[in-house]
NUNUDO-163061 format. One record per residue (C-alpha): residue number from 1; residue in one letter; chain; x negated, z negated, y negated. Coordinates in nm, 2 decimals. Layout:
N
+------+------+-------+--------+--------+--------+
: resi : resn : chain :     px :     pz :     py :
+------+------+-------+--------+--------+--------+
:  NUM :    A :     A :      X :      Z :      Y :
...
+------+------+-------+--------+--------+--------+
This chain:
246
+------+------+-------+--------+--------+--------+
: resi : resn : chain :     px :     pz :     py :
+------+------+-------+--------+--------+--------+
:    1 :    X :     A :   1.18 :  -1.14 :   1.38 :
:    2 :    X :     A :   0.81 :  -1.02 :   1.37 :
:    3 :    X :     A :   0.74 :  -0.75 :   1.12 :
:    4 :    X :     A :   0.41 :  -0.56 :   1.07 :
:    5 :    X :     A :   0.38 :  -0.45 :   0.71 :
:    6 :    X :     A :   0.15 :  -0.16 :   0.61 :
:    7 :    X :     A :   0.10 :  -0.02 :   0.26 :
:    8 :    X :     A :  -0.13 :   0.20 :   0.06 :
:    9 :    X :     A :  -0.27 :   0.41 :   0.35 :
:   10 :    X :     A :  -0.39 :   0.68 :   0.11 :
:   11 :    X :     A :  -0.45 :   0.94 :   0.39 :
:   12 :    X :     A :  -0.70 :   0.72 :   0.57 :
:   13 :    X :     A :  -0.62 :   0.82 :   0.92 :
:   14 :    X :     A :  -0.91 :   0.63 :   1.08 :
:   15 :    X :     A :  -0.79 :   0.30 :   0.92 :
:   16 :    X :     A :  -0.43 :   0.37 :   1.00 :
:   17 :    X :     A :  -0.51 :   0.44 :   1.37 :
:   18 :    X :     A :  -0.70 :   0.12 :   1.40 :
:   19 :    X :     A :  -0.42 :  -0.08 :   1.23 :
:   20 :    X :     A :  -0.15 :   0.07 :   1.45 :
:   21 :    X :     A :  -0.35 :  -0.02 :   1.76 :
:   22 :    X :     A :  -0.39 :  -0.38 :   1.63 :
:   23 :    X :     A :  -0.01 :  -0.40 :   1.56 :
:   24 :    X :     A :   0.06 :  -0.28 :   1.92 :
:   25 :    X :     A :  -0.16 :  -0.55 :   2.06 :
:   26 :    X :     A :   0.02 :  -0.82 :   1.86 :
:   27 :    X :     A :   0.37 :  -0.72 :   1.99 :
:   28 :    X :     A :   0.56 :  -0.68 :   1.66 :
:   29 :    X :     A :   0.93 :  -0.60 :   1.66 :
:   30 :    X :     A :   0.91 :  -0.35 :   1.38 :
:   31 :    X :     A :   0.66 :  -0.19 :   1.14 :
:   32 :    X :     A :   0.74 :  -0.10 :   0.78 :
:   33 :    X :     A :   0.55 :   0.11 :   0.53 :
:   34 :    X :     A :   0.55 :   0.03 :   0.16 :
:   35 :    X :     A :   0.42 :   0.36 :   0.02 :
:   36 :    X :     A :   0.12 :   0.53 :  -0.14 :
:   37 :    X :     A :   0.08 :   0.71 :   0.19 :
:   38 :    X :     A :  -0.12 :   1.03 :   0.15 :
:   39 :    X :     A :  -0.30 :   1.07 :  -0.18 :
:   40 :    X :     A :  -0.67 :   1.07 :  -0.16 :
:   41 :    X :     A :  -0.96 :   1.29 :  -0.03 :
:   42 :    X :     A :  -0.93 :   1.21 :   0.34 :
:   43 :    X :     A :  -0.67 :   1.33 :   0.59 :
:   44 :    X :     A :  -0.32 :   1.36 :   0.42 :
:   45 :    X :     A :  -0.19 :   1.62 :   0.66 :
:   46 :    X :     A :  -0.28 :   1.44 :   0.98 :
:   47 :    X :     A :  -0.16 :   1.11 :   0.84 :
:   48 :    X :     A :   0.17 :   1.26 :   0.74 :
:   49 :    X :     A :   0.22 :   1.41 :   1.09 :
:   50 :    X :     A :   0.15 :   1.08 :   1.26 :
:   51 :    X :     A :   0.39 :   0.88 :   1.04 :
:   52 :    X :     A :   0.67 :   1.14 :   1.06 :
:   53 :    X :     A :   0.65 :   1.11 :   1.43 :
:   54 :    X :     A :   0.67 :   0.73 :   1.42 :
:   55 :    X :     A :   0.98 :   0.73 :   1.20 :
:   56 :    X :     A :   0.90 :   0.39 :   1.05 :
:   57 :    X :     A :   1.12 :   0.24 :   0.78 :
:   58 :    X :     A :   0.93 :   0.38 :   0.48 :
:   59 :    X :     A :   0.96 :   0.38 :   0.10 :
:   60 :    X :     A :   0.78 :   0.59 :  -0.15 :
:   61 :    X :     A :   0.51 :   0.46 :  -0.38 :
:   62 :    X :     A :   0.40 :   0.59 :  -0.72 :
:   63 :    X :     A :   0.18 :   0.84 :  -0.56 :
:   64 :    X :     A :   0.46 :   1.00 :  -0.37 :
:   65 :    X :     A :   0.66 :   1.02 :  -0.69 :
:   66 :    X :     A :   0.36 :   1.18 :  -0.87 :
:   67 :    X :     A :   0.30 :   1.43 :  -0.59 :
:   68 :    X :     A :   0.65 :   1.56 :  -0.64 :
:   69 :    X :     A :   0.71 :   1.52 :  -1.02 :
:   70 :    X :     A :   0.37 :   1.58 :  -1.19 :
:   71 :    X :     A :   0.27 :   1.94 :  -1.27 :
:   72 :    X :     A :  -0.03 :   2.04 :  -1.06 :
:   73 :    X :     A :  -0.26 :   2.09 :  -1.36 :
:   74 :    X :     A :  -0.19 :   1.73 :  -1.48 :
:   75 :    X :     A :  -0.24 :   1.56 :  -1.14 :
:   76 :    X :     A :  -0.53 :   1.32 :  -1.08 :
:   77 :    X :     A :  -0.78 :   1.42 :  -0.82 :
:   78 :    X :     A :  -0.64 :   1.22 :  -0.54 :
:   79 :    X :     A :  -0.28 :   1.35 :  -0.58 :
:   80 :    X :     A :  -0.41 :   1.71 :  -0.63 :
:   81 :    X :     A :  -0.61 :   1.70 :  -0.31 :
:   82 :    X :     A :  -0.31 :   1.58 :  -0.11 :
:   83 :    X :     A :  -0.07 :   1.82 :  -0.29 :
:   84 :    X :     A :  -0.28 :   2.12 :  -0.21 :
:   85 :    X :     A :  -0.31 :   2.02 :   0.16 :
:   86 :    X :     A :   0.04 :   1.92 :   0.25 :
:   87 :    X :     A :   0.29 :   2.15 :   0.41 :
:   88 :    X :     A :   0.64 :   2.21 :   0.28 :
:   89 :    X :     A :   0.80 :   2.01 :   0.56 :
:   90 :    X :     A :   0.57 :   1.71 :   0.48 :
:   91 :    X :     A :   0.67 :   1.74 :   0.11 :
:   92 :    X :     A :   1.03 :   1.74 :   0.21 :
:   93 :    X :     A :   0.97 :   1.42 :   0.41 :
:   94 :    X :     A :   0.82 :   1.26 :   0.10 :
:   95 :    X :     A :   1.11 :   1.37 :  -0.11 :
:   96 :    X :     A :   1.36 :   1.20 :   0.12 :
:   97 :    X :     A :   1.20 :   0.86 :   0.10 :
:   98 :    X :     A :   1.38 :   0.59 :  -0.10 :
:   99 :    X :     A :   1.21 :   0.40 :  -0.39 :
:  100 :    X :     A :   1.32 :   0.06 :  -0.24 :
:  101 :    X :     A :   1.49 :  -0.05 :   0.07 :
:  102 :    X :     A :   1.69 :  -0.35 :   0.18 :
:  103 :    X :     A :   1.58 :  -0.37 :   0.54 :
:  104 :    X :     A :   1.85 :  -0.63 :   0.62 :
:  105 :    X :     A :   2.01 :  -0.93 :   0.44 :
:  106 :    X :     A :   1.67 :  -1.11 :   0.45 :
:  107 :    X :     A :   1.40 :  -0.85 :   0.39 :
:  108 :    X :     A :   1.35 :  -0.62 :   0.08 :
:  109 :    X :     A :   1.09 :  -0.35 :   0.04 :
:  110 :    X :     A :   0.94 :  -0.22 :  -0.29 :
:  111 :    X :     A :   0.62 :  -0.06 :  -0.38 :
:  112 :    X :     A :   0.53 :  -0.22 :  -0.72 :
:  113 :    X :     A :   0.83 :  -0.43 :  -0.83 :
:  114 :    X :     A :   1.20 :  -0.37 :  -0.76 :
:  115 :    X :     A :   1.23 :  -0.18 :  -1.09 :
:  116 :    X :     A :   0.89 :  -0.01 :  -1.14 :
:  117 :    X :     A :   0.66 :   0.14 :  -0.89 :
:  118 :    X :     A :   0.36 :   0.10 :  -1.13 :
:  119 :    X :     A :   0.41 :  -0.27 :  -1.21 :
:  120 :    X :     A :   0.20 :  -0.53 :  -1.04 :
:  121 :    X :     A :   0.41 :  -0.80 :  -0.87 :
:  122 :    X :     A :   0.16 :  -1.06 :  -0.77 :
:  123 :    X :     A :  -0.12 :  -0.98 :  -1.02 :
:  124 :    X :     A :  -0.11 :  -1.00 :  -1.40 :
:  125 :    X :     A :  -0.34 :  -0.80 :  -1.63 :
:  126 :    X :     A :  -0.48 :  -1.01 :  -1.91 :
:  127 :    X :     A :  -0.71 :  -0.87 :  -2.17 :
:  128 :    X :     A :  -1.02 :  -0.96 :  -1.96 :
:  129 :    X :     A :  -0.88 :  -0.82 :  -1.63 :
:  130 :    X :     A :  -0.65 :  -0.90 :  -1.34 :
:  131 :    X :     A :  -0.56 :  -1.24 :  -1.22 :
:  132 :    X :     A :  -0.31 :  -1.38 :  -0.97 :
:  133 :    X :     A :   0.04 :  -1.40 :  -1.11 :
:  134 :    X :     A :   0.20 :  -1.74 :  -1.14 :
:  135 :    X :     A :   0.54 :  -1.82 :  -1.00 :
:  136 :    X :     A :   0.72 :  -1.77 :  -1.33 :
:  137 :    X :     A :   0.57 :  -1.42 :  -1.37 :
:  138 :    X :     A :   0.65 :  -1.32 :  -1.01 :
:  139 :    X :     A :   1.01 :  -1.46 :  -1.04 :
:  140 :    X :     A :   1.08 :  -1.25 :  -1.35 :
:  141 :    X :     A :   0.97 :  -0.94 :  -1.16 :
:  142 :    X :     A :   1.18 :  -1.03 :  -0.86 :
:  143 :    X :     A :   1.48 :  -1.07 :  -1.08 :
:  144 :    X :     A :   1.81 :  -1.09 :  -0.89 :
:  145 :    X :     A :   1.68 :  -0.97 :  -0.56 :
:  146 :    X :     A :   1.81 :  -1.25 :  -0.34 :
:  147 :    X :     A :   1.63 :  -1.16 :  -0.01 :
:  148 :    X :     A :   1.43 :  -1.44 :   0.14 :
:  149 :    X :     A :   1.13 :  -1.21 :   0.19 :
:  150 :    X :     A :   1.03 :  -0.95 :  -0.07 :
:  151 :    X :     A :   0.75 :  -0.72 :   0.04 :
:  152 :    X :     A :   0.54 :  -0.52 :  -0.21 :
:  153 :    X :     A :   0.22 :  -0.31 :  -0.22 :
:  154 :    X :     A :   0.05 :  -0.11 :  -0.49 :
:  155 :    X :     A :  -0.24 :  -0.35 :  -0.59 :
:  156 :    X :     A :  -0.43 :  -0.32 :  -0.26 :
:  157 :    X :     A :  -0.49 :  -0.70 :  -0.27 :
:  158 :    X :     A :  -0.35 :  -0.92 :   0.00 :
:  159 :    X :     A :  -0.15 :  -1.20 :  -0.15 :
:  160 :    X :     A :   0.16 :  -1.41 :  -0.09 :
:  161 :    X :     A :   0.35 :  -1.64 :  -0.33 :
:  162 :    X :     A :   0.65 :  -1.86 :  -0.26 :
:  163 :    X :     A :   0.88 :  -1.88 :  -0.56 :
:  164 :    X :     A :   1.04 :  -2.21 :  -0.67 :
:  165 :    X :     A :   1.37 :  -2.11 :  -0.51 :
:  166 :    X :     A :   1.21 :  -2.05 :  -0.17 :
:  167 :    X :     A :   1.18 :  -1.67 :  -0.18 :
:  168 :    X :     A :   0.85 :  -1.54 :  -0.04 :
:  169 :    X :     A :   0.69 :  -1.24 :  -0.21 :
:  170 :    X :     A :   0.40 :  -1.09 :  -0.01 :
:  171 :    X :     A :   0.16 :  -0.80 :  -0.04 :
:  172 :    X :     A :  -0.02 :  -0.69 :   0.28 :
:  173 :    X :     A :  -0.31 :  -0.53 :   0.10 :
:  174 :    X :     A :  -0.41 :  -0.17 :   0.16 :
:  175 :    X :     A :  -0.47 :   0.00 :   0.50 :
:  176 :    X :     A :  -0.68 :   0.27 :   0.35 :
:  177 :    X :     A :  -0.87 :   0.17 :   0.03 :
:  178 :    X :     A :  -1.01 :  -0.17 :  -0.06 :
:  179 :    X :     A :  -1.11 :  -0.10 :  -0.42 :
:  180 :    X :     A :  -1.01 :   0.13 :  -0.71 :
:  181 :    X :     A :  -1.02 :   0.18 :  -1.08 :
:  182 :    X :     A :  -0.70 :   0.23 :  -1.29 :
:  183 :    X :     A :  -0.62 :   0.31 :  -1.65 :
:  184 :    X :     A :  -0.26 :   0.19 :  -1.66 :
:  185 :    X :     A :  -0.15 :  -0.02 :  -1.85 :
:  186 :    X :     A :  -0.51 :  -0.07 :  -1.95 :
:  187 :    X :     A :  -0.84 :   0.01 :  -1.78 :
:  188 :    X :     A :  -0.92 :  -0.23 :  -1.49 :
:  189 :    X :     A :  -1.06 :  -0.25 :  -1.14 :
:  190 :    X :     A :  -0.90 :  -0.40 :  -0.83 :
:  191 :    X :     A :  -1.14 :  -0.50 :  -0.55 :
:  192 :    X :     A :  -1.11 :  -0.68 :  -0.21 :
:  193 :    X :     A :  -1.49 :  -0.69 :  -0.16 :
:  194 :    X :     A :  -1.47 :  -0.60 :   0.22 :
:  195 :    X :     A :  -1.42 :  -0.25 :   0.37 :
:  196 :    X :     A :  -1.19 :  -0.36 :   0.66 :
:  197 :    X :     A :  -0.84 :  -0.22 :   0.67 :
:  198 :    X :     A :  -0.56 :  -0.46 :   0.57 :
:  199 :    X :     A :  -0.20 :  -0.52 :   0.68 :
:  200 :    X :     A :   0.02 :  -0.83 :   0.74 :
:  201 :    X :     A :   0.26 :  -0.97 :   0.99 :
:  202 :    X :     A :   0.57 :  -1.15 :   0.86 :
:  203 :    X :     A :   0.75 :  -1.39 :   1.09 :
:  204 :    X :     A :   1.06 :  -1.61 :   1.06 :
:  205 :    X :     A :   1.02 :  -1.78 :   1.40 :
:  206 :    X :     A :   1.00 :  -2.12 :   1.23 :
:  207 :    X :     A :   1.32 :  -2.06 :   1.03 :
:  208 :    X :     A :   1.12 :  -1.98 :   0.71 :
:  209 :    X :     A :   0.93 :  -1.66 :   0.65 :
:  210 :    X :     A :   0.56 :  -1.68 :   0.68 :
:  211 :    X :     A :   0.31 :  -1.40 :   0.63 :
:  212 :    X :     A :  -0.03 :  -1.37 :   0.80 :
:  213 :    X :     A :  -0.28 :  -1.13 :   0.64 :
:  214 :    X :     A :  -0.49 :  -0.94 :   0.89 :
:  215 :    X :     A :  -0.81 :  -0.74 :   0.85 :
:  216 :    X :     A :  -0.91 :  -0.48 :   1.10 :
:  217 :    X :     A :  -1.25 :  -0.32 :   1.16 :
:  218 :    X :     A :  -1.26 :   0.06 :   1.17 :
:  219 :    X :     A :  -1.52 :   0.33 :   1.12 :
:  220 :    X :     A :  -1.52 :   0.31 :   0.74 :
:  221 :    X :     A :  -1.86 :   0.49 :   0.73 :
:  222 :    X :     A :  -1.69 :   0.80 :   0.88 :
:  223 :    X :     A :  -1.41 :   0.78 :   0.62 :
:  224 :    X :     A :  -1.67 :   0.74 :   0.34 :
:  225 :    X :     A :  -1.86 :   1.04 :   0.47 :
:  226 :    X :     A :  -1.54 :   1.25 :   0.46 :
:  227 :    X :     A :  -1.47 :   1.14 :   0.10 :
:  228 :    X :     A :  -1.82 :   1.23 :   0.00 :
:  229 :    X :     A :  -1.79 :   1.58 :   0.16 :
:  230 :    X :     A :  -1.47 :   1.62 :  -0.04 :
:  231 :    X :     A :  -1.64 :   1.54 :  -0.37 :
:  232 :    X :     A :  -1.54 :   1.18 :  -0.42 :
:  233 :    X :     A :  -1.84 :   0.96 :  -0.44 :
:  234 :    X :     A :  -1.62 :   0.69 :  -0.60 :
:  235 :    X :     A :  -1.41 :   0.67 :  -0.29 :
:  236 :    X :     A :  -1.71 :   0.68 :  -0.06 :
:  237 :    X :     A :  -1.85 :   0.37 :  -0.24 :
:  238 :    X :     A :  -1.52 :   0.19 :  -0.22 :
:  239 :    X :     A :  -1.47 :   0.27 :   0.14 :
:  240 :    X :     A :  -1.82 :   0.15 :   0.23 :
:  241 :    X :     A :  -1.82 :  -0.17 :   0.03 :
:  242 :    X :     A :  -1.46 :  -0.27 :  -0.08 :
:  243 :    X :     A :  -1.58 :  -0.26 :  -0.44 :
:  244 :    X :     A :  -1.57 :  -0.01 :  -0.72 :
:  245 :    X :     A :  -1.89 :   0.17 :  -0.80 :
:  246 :    X :     A :  -2.10 :   0.13 :  -1.12 :
+------+------+-------+--------+--------+--------+
């Protein structure tokens, strides 16, 4: 089975369109979406309409939960922009998304970790910033999930790690945003350092799951210009460079 894995689109329609075209050219059997789909200062309405029409296996991320559960005055700027733009039918689509999904007996989808959409799976936050998680840390987060392939998102950083028992945990990176700052659980920055859109292809043709990270060129300057018009210089810098601003 050949599965295209997308995550963390964040309303970046230009990046998503480029990624979907690349997926079609690579003849995947299925595409799955790991959440954080619409929040951000770009094109949440158009992105939602495209994805609703595609009807991909999709889970919600922390931003979908926040769009529905956080009172509007307490929302961050990215969630507030999307919440104000989205139609009622699009919010209903978000509300119906599951938090996790067992795609089949072999493949499990989550956004952060199986139990927490805000927890990093393949990164660990030390006092001096993020680092790659080791196998013991990732195994604790995987817990009793017995699927051979566990797919996660949230950090925007492409990474894969095979656990000692053979399970493969993989993050495809972000379609729509290659750098961000966060305050939870402590202030930190996540950066890919390259503006290209990211996704991954998971394949079990050899009898063992393998994951190929893929980077796709798109018009990130147009996306950055849109973010700037919508008052988000921080997003514009991240979209242009793949790094957080000063």
